[in-house]
N, C-alpha and C positions, 0 to 999 in steps of 0.2 A: 717519337713516331708511333703511329696508331698501329694496332693489330688488325689485320687483315684475314679474317677466319675462312674466307672463301677460298684461299689457296690451298685449304688442307683436304686432303683426300679422304672422303668421309669412310669408305669402306676401310681403307688402312687404320684410319682412327678407332674405329669401332671395334676392329681385332685386337689394337694394341691395347685398348682399355680393358679388354675382355680377361687378358692376362696380366696387367698391371699388378705390382702391389708396392711401388713407391712412386708419388707424383715426380719425384727428382729424374724419376729414369725413363718418364714417357717419350721424351723427345728423342734421346738415345735409341731406344727402342723402334719408335717411328722413323729413324733415319736405316736402323739395320732391316727393317721390314719393307721400306722403299727400294732398298738396294738389291733384296732377295726378289723382289716382285719385278721390278725394272730394270734391274742393272746400273741406274744411274744414282749415284752417291749422293747428288744434291735433290731433297727432298721437294722444293720449291716453296718452302714455307721455313718459318722461323720457330722458335720455342714459345715467342709470344705469340704468334697465330696460332698455334694447335694447342695451348691452354685456353686463349680465347674461345676457339670451336668448341672444345669440353665444355667451357662456363656456359655457353650458349645452348648446346645440344645435349650434352650429359651431365648436367651439374649434382645429381644425385651420386652418379658413382664416381665423380671428380671428388666430390666431399667423402667419400667412403673410402678412398686409398689414403695412405699416411703420408705426410709431407718427408719426414727425416725418419730414418731407421730408429728402432728403440735400441738404447744402448744397455749394457749389461750393468747392473749394481755395481759399484766399487766394492771391493772388499776391503773390511776395516783392518789395518795394517796391525792394531795390538791384538788382533786374532789369529795372528800366522805364527806359525812354531819355526822360527827360523834355525834353531839347533837339528830340528828332526829334518828339514828340508838340506841343511848344510852336511849333515851325518850321511843323508841319501847320496850326495853329490860325491863327497868323499868316497864313500863304498864304490860309487860308479867310476870313479876316476882310477880306484885302486883295482878294481876287476878288469879296468881296460888295459893298465899297464901288464897284470900277470897275463893277461892275453897275449899281449905283445911279445913280453918276454919269451912266453910258452911257443909261439910262432917262429921267434928268432932263433929260439933252442934245435926247434925242428927242422929248420932251414939250414942248420951247420952240416 
């Protein structure tokens, strides 16, 4: 099925592109803006139409936003001090148990 960029509302599309951060969120942002503006949940176009409109009318802006969110670098497991973390967890549970015990004593 061929894209039909003429179905896209030009003003709304430009408004969405002005605050876009991820290419994958363009269509959902377009739907939300259409609903807030018109009260109609159906925007009258699909994602393919919207992207085709951006490729024709705003190719530089479309290229400038990212396709996927940047992922954080994974930590190297060898650098994690498990004993320190487990000791902190043990202390946390010990403190929690003492608090529970002292609360129970107060309630007697």
